[in-house]
C-alpha positions in Angstrom: 0.0 0.0 0.0 1.8 3.1 -1.3 -0.3 5.6 0.6 -1.9 4.6 3.9 -5.2 6.5 4.2 -6.7 7.6 7.5 -6.9 10.3 10.1 -3.3 9.8 11.0 -2.3 11.9 8.0 -4.3 15.0 9.0 -3.1 14.5 12.6 0.6 14.5 11.4 0.0 17.4 9.1 -1.7 19.4 11.9 1.3 18.8 14.1 3.6 19.9 11.3 5.2 16.5 11.1 4.0 15.3 7.6 6.5 16.0 4.8 5.6 16.5 1.2 6.7 13.0 0.3 4.4 11.5 3.0 7.1 10.7 5.5 6.5 11.5 9.2 9.2 13.3 11.2 9.6 12.7 14.9 8.5 15.4 17.2 11.1 18.0 18.1 10.9 16.7 21.7 11.8 13.2 20.7 14.5 14.5 18.4 16.1 16.8 21.0 15.8 14.3 23.9 17.6 11.8 21.6 20.3 14.4 21.0 20.7 14.9 24.7 21.1 11.1 25.2 23.6 10.9 22.3 25.8 13.8 23.3 25.4 13.8 27.1 24.0 17.3 26.9 21.8 18.8 29.7 18.2 18.4 28.6 16.4 21.7 29.1 14.2 20.9 26.2 11.4 18.5 27.4 9.4 19.7 30.4 9.8 17.0 32.9 11.4 17.4 36.4 14.5 15.5 37.5 13.3 15.3 41.2 10.5 13.3 42.7 7.4 15.0 44.2 6.2 15.0 47.8 6.9 11.8 49.8 3.4 11.7 51.1 2.1 11.3 47.5 4.7 8.7 46.5 4.0 6.7 49.7 0.3 6.8 49.0 0.9 5.2 45.6 3.1 2.4 47.1 0.4 1.8 49.7 -2.3 1.6 47.1 -0.4 -1.0 45.2 0.3 -3.0 48.3 -3.4 -2.9 49.3 -4.8 -4.1 46.0 -5.6 -1.0 43.9 -4.4 -2.8 40.8 -7.5 -3.4 38.7 -9.8 -1.2 36.7 -11.0 1.8 38.7 -14.5 3.2 38.0 -14.9 4.8 34.6 -15.2 8.4 35.9 -12.4 7.9 38.4 -12.3 6.6 42.0 -14.7 8.5 44.2 -12.0 9.6 46.6 -10.1 11.4 43.8 -13.3 12.9 42.3 -14.1 14.3 45.8 -10.6 15.6 46.2 -10.8 17.5 42.9 -14.1 19.0 43.9 -12.7 20.0 47.3 -9.6 21.5 45.6 -11.6 23.7 43.3 -13.7 25.0 46.2 -10.7 25.4 48.5 -8.6 27.4 46.1 -11.1 29.1 43.8 -14.6 28.9 45.3 -15.9 26.8 42.5 -18.7 24.4 43.3 -18.1 21.1 41.4 -20.3 18.1 41.8 -17.9 15.1 42.1 -20.6 12.7 40.9 -21.6 14.4 37.6 -19.2 17.2 36.8 -15.7 15.5 36.9 -13.9 12.8 34.9 -10.4 11.5 35.7 -8.3 11.1 32.5 -5.0 9.8 31.3 -3.3 13.1 31.8 -4.4 16.5 30.5 -3.6 15.4 27.0 -6.3 12.8 27.0 -8.8 15.2 28.6 -8.1 17.7 25.8 -8.3 15.2 23.0 -11.4 13.5 24.3 -13.0 17.0 24.7 -12.2 18.0 21.1 -13.3 14.7 19.6 -16.6 14.9 21.6 -17.5 18.5 20.9 -16.4 19.0 17.3 -19.1 18.1 14.8 -17.6 18.6 11.4 -15.0 20.3 9.2 -16.7 23.7 9.4 -16.1 23.9 13.1 -13.2 26.1 14.2 -11.0 26.0 17.3 -9.4 29.3 18.3 -6.1 29.1 20.2 -3.3 31.5 21.2 -0.1 31.0 19.2 2.5 29.7 20.1 0.5 26.8 21.4 1.3 23.5 23.1 1.9 21.2 20.1 -0.8 18.6 20.9 -3.5 21.2 20.4 -3.0 21.4 16.6 -2.7 17.6 16.3 -5.9 17.0 18.3 -7.8 19.7 16.4 -6.7 18.1 13.1 -7.6 14.6 14.3 -11.1 15.8 15.2 -11.4 17.3 11.7 -11.8 20.9 12.7 -10.0 24.1 11.6 -7.4 25.7 13.8 -7.5 29.5 14.0 -4.7 31.2 15.8 -4.3 34.5 17.7 -0.6 35.6 18.0 1.2 36.2 21.3 4.2 38.4 20.9 7.2 39.3 23.0 7.8 40.8 25.5 4.6 40.1 27.5 3.0 37.5 25.2 -0.5 38.9 25.7 -3.0 38.8 22.8 -4.3 41.8 21.0 -8.0 41.9 21.9 -9.1 43.2 18.6 -7.4 40.3 16.9 -9.0 37.9 19.3 -12.4 39.3 18.6 -11.8 39.1 14.8 -10.9 35.4 15.1 -13.9 34.3 17.0 -17.0 33.9 14.8 -20.2 31.8 14.7 -18.1 29.0 13.3 -16.1 28.9 16.5 -17.0 25.7 18.4 -14.2 26.0 21.0 -12.0 28.7 22.4 -9.0 26.8 23.8 -6.7 28.7 26.3 -3.7 27.5 28.3 -3.1 29.6 31.4 -0.4 29.8 32.7 0.8 29.4 29.1 3.2 26.9 27.6 5.5 27.7 25.9 5.7 31.4 26.7 5.2 31.5 30.5 2.5 34.2 30.1 -0.3 34.5 32.6 -3.2 36.2 30.9 -4.7 39.4 32.3 -8.2 39.8 33.5 -9.1 41.7 30.4 -8.1 38.8 28.2 -10.1 36.3 30.2 -13.2 38.6 30.3 -13.0 39.0 26.5 -12.8 35.3 26.0 -16.0 34.8 28.1 -17.7 37.7 26.2 -16.9 36.2 22.8 -17.8 32.7 23.8 -21.2 33.9 25.0 -21.8 36.0 21.9 -20.9 33.2 19.5 -22.2 30.3 21.6 -18.8 28.6 21.9 -17.4 26.3 24.6 -14.4 27.5 26.5 -11.8 24.8 27.1 -9.1 25.8 29.5 -5.8 23.9 30.1 -4.7 24.8 33.6 -2.0 22.2 34.3 0.4 25.0 35.6 -2.3 26.4 37.9 -0.1 26.2 41.1 3.0 27.4 39.3 2.0 31.1 38.8 4.7 33.3 40.3 3.3 36.8 41.0 -0.4 36.3 41.8 -2.7 33.4 42.5 -4.1 31.7 39.4 -7.5 32.8 38.3 -9.5 30.0 36.6 -11.6 31.4 33.8 -14.6 29.4 35.2 -14.7 31.8 38.1 -15.6 34.8 35.9 -19.3 35.8 35.6 -21.0 33.9 32.8 -18.2 31.4 32.3 -18.9 28.3 34.4 -21.9 27.2 32.3 -19.8 27.0 29.1 -16.4 26.1 30.4 -14.5 22.8 30.6 -11.5 23.1 33.0 -8.6 20.7 32.5 -5.7 20.1 34.9 -3.4 17.3 36.0 -1.2 16.0 38.8 2.0 15.8 36.7 3.2 19.4 37.0 1.9 20.1 40.5 3.4 17.0 42.1 6.4 16.4 39.8 4.9 13.1 38.6 4.6 13.6 34.9 4.9 9.9 34.2 1.8 9.0 36.2 -0.6 10.6 33.6 -3.4 11.5 36.0 -5.5 14.4 34.7 -9.1 15.5 35.0 -11.7 17.7 33.4 -14.6 19.3 35.1 -17.6 21.4 33.9 -21.3 21.3 33.4 -22.8 17.8 33.6 -24.1 17.8 30.0 -20.7 18.7 28.6 -18.9 16.2 30.9 -21.3 13.4 29.7 -20.3 14.3 26.1 -16.6 14.0 26.9 -17.1 10.8 28.9 -18.9 9.2 26.0 -15.7 9.6 23.9 -13.1 9.2 26.7 -14.5 5.7 27.7 -13.5 4.4 24.3 -9.9 5.8 24.4 -8.1 4.6 27.5 -11.3 3.6 29.3 -9.6 4.0 32.7 -6.0 4.3 33.9 -3.7 4.7 36.9 -5.7 2.8 39.5 -2.9 3.0 42.2 -2.0 6.6 41.3 -5.5 8.0 41.7 -5.6 7.7 45.5 -2.1 9.1 45.7 -3.2 12.2 43.7 -6.1 12.6 46.1 -3.6 12.8 48.9 -1.6 15.4 47.0 -4.6 17.6 46.3 -5.3 17.7 50.1 -1.8 18.8 51.0 -1.5 22.0 53.1 -1.4 25.3 51.3 2.3 25.6 52.1 3.1 22.8 49.7 1.6 24.7 46.8 3.1 28.1 47.6 6.5 26.6 48.3 6.4 24.7 44.9 5.8 28.0 43.1 8.4 29.8 45.0 11.0 27.1 44.4 10.3 27.1 40.6 10.4 30.9 40.4 13.9 30.8 41.9 15.0 28.2 39.4 13.7 30.5 36.6 15.8 33.3 38.1 18.9 31.1 38.1 18.3 30.0 34.5 17.5 33.6 33.4 20.6 35.0 34.9 22.7 32.4 33.2 21.0 33.0 29.8 21.5 36.8 30.1 25.2 36.2 31.0 25.5 34.1 27.9 24.1 36.9 25.7 20.4 35.8 25.3 17.6 38.3 25.6 15.4 36.7 28.2 11.6 37.1 28.6 11.0 36.3 32.3 7.9 34.0 32.7 5.0 34.7 34.9 4.3 31.0 35.5 5.0 27.4 34.3 8.0 25.4 33.5 9.6 27.4 30.7 11.7 30.5 30.0 11.7 31.9 26.5 14.9 33.7 25.2 15.9 35.3 22.0 19.1 33.8 20.6 19.5 36.2 17.6 22.5 37.9 19.1 24.3 34.6 19.4 23.7 33.6 15.8 20.4 32.0 16.5 18.2 33.9 14.1 17.1 30.4 12.8 16.2 29.0 16.2 15.6 25.5 14.9 19.1 25.2 13.4 20.5 26.9 16.5 18.9 24.3 18.8 20.0 21.4 16.6 23.6 22.5 16.9 23.5 23.4 20.6 23.9 19.9 22.1 27.2 19.5 20.3 28.4 23.0 20.6 27.4 23.8 24.2 26.2 20.6 25.8 22.7 21.9 26.4 19.4 21.0 24.8 16.6 23.5 24.1 13.5 23.7 21.9 12.9 26.3 19.2 9.7 28.2 19.7 8.8 27.6 16.0 7.9 24.0 17.1 4.8 25.6 18.7 3.8 27.8 15.8 1.9 27.1 12.5 4.0 27.1 9.3 2.8 30.5 8.0 3.8 32.3 11.2 7.1 30.6 12.0 9.1 33.5 10.7 7.7 35.8 13.4 9.3 33.6 16.1 12.4 32.5 14.3 15.0 33.6 16.9 13.1 32.4 20.0 14.1 29.4 22.1 12.4 27.7 25.0 14.4 26.4 28.0 12.9 24.2 30.8 13.6 25.4 34.4 12.0 22.4 36.1 15.4 20.8 36.9 17.6 20.7 40.0 19.4 23.9 40.8 22.9 22.3 40.3 21.8 21.2 36.8 20.6 24.7 35.9 23.8 26.2 37.2 25.9 23.8 35.1 23.8 24.5 32.0 24.3 28.3 32.6 28.0 27.7 32.9 28.1 25.7 29.6 26.2 28.4 27.8 28.4 31.1 29.1 31.5 29.2 27.8 29.8 28.6 24.5 29.1 32.3 24.0 32.4 33.6 25.2 
């Protein structure tokens, strides 16, 4: 079979991985992580921590395995975790979430997102509006669901959208407005004016708001504001989050989505035919994590903010222009002054030349707009302090 038909082709094309000859490239994350392994470079590309999360959470997983939590959990998630998610949303944000009808546990935030898009998109005329740059799975999932992706640019230095451009992008064809706050890859936290405009536009055009809040506890300068807390938002918002970033357990893949019961039923209808269920022993452990004292969450944000400062200082010393993040795992820097006007080529050469791995921001941008971000590079700060210090030292020697 010379050409294999199927949805995989539009998924690969949506992710920017399908070449003209039909071959599929690996993701930039796989490519750069392989480069790190091959060269011994410090991997500041892919966003996973190199330290374990809180001992209470790890021990709860061990205990769950030892006490038999090794078979299928309920399809919506174990009741204890559903209750903990509901309690968490009330405790931190004042949101009332019915654990029985308004929450689903998923295989990470990525499955929550994909199941939501597959459930709510109805045909090729539907559009999904996202801020660009965007987390790479968004474009792939939108393409898999058969919808059109419409993007609203975020530009340095603050990476906030132009509200007129946002309003022009949302139409009666818009099925979903998808936002990620705090934002990957830019580290932006969106202002109240942006969130209010999203709610206004969603109501005007009868769109669903889907919000990816996996970095909710890693905002550095002010508490996170879920868009579902804004007037008129809750009845049309699906809120997605996960345990991976909050508890440094990215490999557990325990996420969730909550929102109005009718929307949750639609998502569950699709989700149950994807993974069905997952993480039986990890679910009670995440419930323990969500009930940790407030100090755990504030300390985690403070520690990560300090890591960004160390990384940023090192990048500036090396000659990068640094855009300090407001939240999340990543720092964006401009490499143009170091010969990195083509960030993709710069990042591919960096492991050999400097012993450090990073990701070009163009990996998060659609093809027509990549030239607008061509010198920007994303570095992960979610590593040990000594690792960040060594990476900064290597970059300083490289640029000297």
